[in-house]
N, C-alpha and C positions, 0 to 999 in steps of 0.2 A: 445428574446422577453418576456417580463412579461405577466403573466397569466391574460386575461380579467377579469374584476370584475363586469362589468355591465350585467345585463340579467340573465336568468337561463340557466344553462348547464344541459341538460338531458344526463345522463350516464357518465358525470364527464369529458370527452375529448371531442374535437371537432369531431375526427373521430367516436367516438361512437354515438354522436348526429346525424352526418349524415347518419349512418346506421338505427339509429331509424326512421329518417324522411323518408329514401328509403323504410323501411320495411312497414311503416304506409301508405305510398303512393302506394306501390303494393296491400296492402290489400284494400284500398279503390277503387283501379281500378277493384280488381277482384272480390270484392264481393258487390261494390256498396256503402257500408256504414261501417263504423268501431265504435266501442265504445271504448272510450278512455278518459282520464282525459281532462279537458277543456285546461290547458296549451299546453298540446301536439296536441289537435285539433287546436289550434290557431296558433301553430308553422308549423302544416302541412299544413293549407290553403294556404299560399301563393306559397309553394313549388307545389302542386298539381294543384293549378290554372296555374302556369307557364307552367308544362309538358302539360296540357291539350291545351294550348295555341299553343304550339310546335306541338302538335298532330294534331289541326286543319290545320296547314300549310302542314303538311304530306309530306314534301321530306325527301330525304335520310339524309342531314345534320341534319335535326331535329329529325330523327329517333336515330342517334347516338347518339346525344345529351342526349336523354331521356333514352338511353341504358347506358349510364354512370351512371345514378341514379336507373333505377329499371333494375336489372339483369335478371329478369326472361322474356325471349322472348315472351311467350305466352301472358303473360300481356301486353307488349309492342303492341303485334300485336291487341289484344281487343281495347287497347287505341287509337292506329291509324285507325281501321277499323270500330269500333263500336262508342266508346266514343266522338272521335274528330268530326265525320260527325253528331253527335246528337247536338253538340254544335256549329255548323257552323255559325248560325245567331246570336247566342248570343254574345254580346261584352265584357263579363267578368261575375263573380258571378257564377261560375259552382257549387259551393258547398255551403252546408248550414251546420251551427252549430247549433244543439238543445241541450240544458241543460236538463239533465235527473235527476238531484239529487245527492246526496254525495253516496259515495261507502260505503258499509257496514262495512267493516274491519277497515279503517283508516279515514273514512270521507273525503276522497278527493272529490272535484267536478268533477262530472263524466259528458260527452257530447257525443252526436252521431255525427259525421261528415259524411256527406252523400253528393251524386251527385244529383244536382237538375235534376227533371225529367219532369218537367212541360214544355209546349211549350213556347218559347219566342214570347212574344207579345210587340212590340216597342209602347213607349207611344206616344199618338197623340201630335202633335204640337212641338215636338223636332227634331231638325234637326242635321246634321253632323256639321253645322258651328257653332251652339250655343255650343258645348262642349268644346270649345278650352279653356276657363279659367273658374275658380270658379265665378267670378264677373259677375253680370248680366249687359248688355249694354242697354244703353238708347234707347228708342223705336225711330223709325224715325219719324220726325215731318212731318206732312202734309204742303203742298206749302202754303205760305200765299200771300198776295197781292204783296210783295216784291219779291218774288221769283217766281210767275208765269210765265209759259213760254209765254202765250199770252200778247203781248203788249197792245192790245186794252183792256183787261179786267182790269177794273178800280176799286178801292176799292169803294163801296157802290152800285155797280151794281147788277143787280139779277143774273148775273153769278159768282159774288164775294162777298157773303153776310157777310162775316167775316171782322171786323174792327180792327186794332191793334192800342193800346194805345201807349204813348211815352215809356212805360215801358216794351214793347214788349209783354204783355198779351193782348189774344184776349177776346172781349166782345161777349155776345150773341147780335145778331141783328135779328129783325122781318124779315121774308122772305116776299115776296110779297103775298103770299097766307094767312098770317095771323098767321101762326104758328112760333115757334121759333125754329132756326137751332141749332144744338150741336157743342159745341166747341171743341177744342183738349182737353181741360181740362176735360170736361164731359166724355170722351172717358176714360180718365186716372182714373178717379173715379169709372167708373163701373168695370174696371178690379181688 
């Protein structure tokens, strides 16, 4: 098989690169933070996050999968007993990369990759159903006169003050109290 030309290869060979990533991950889980080059930190991040996700599951199969990468049993024990439960509620983003400036000798850009220690607080208004795709879904429309469930609620009555044009747009209609009712377009403009 020809040698791959895309991307950087740390250490020269694929096996050496795997060892570099394994050693960096071991040091990250042992010390909580590692000072390294930005490129190595970016390379380490997805591997470390996958190992933490396996530690969150906590079963024997995932422990053996982690032991394939991290050879130190005490670090694996720490990962499964302390780090995994610490991130039990967090759905991802277990590490943080902070740039710290260039190295003195060769001017290589340096960074610190560390485990996130802040408690996870889910954002208000986000549900598990909204995370399915990156595209925003259209908000559900309010029932109009045509889709009203009551057959006796006719357009123009006090029960149903919204009138619909032939183009399908709702107009503002004065309520019996003299005020102006809000239309669905007004609700969309406020958001």
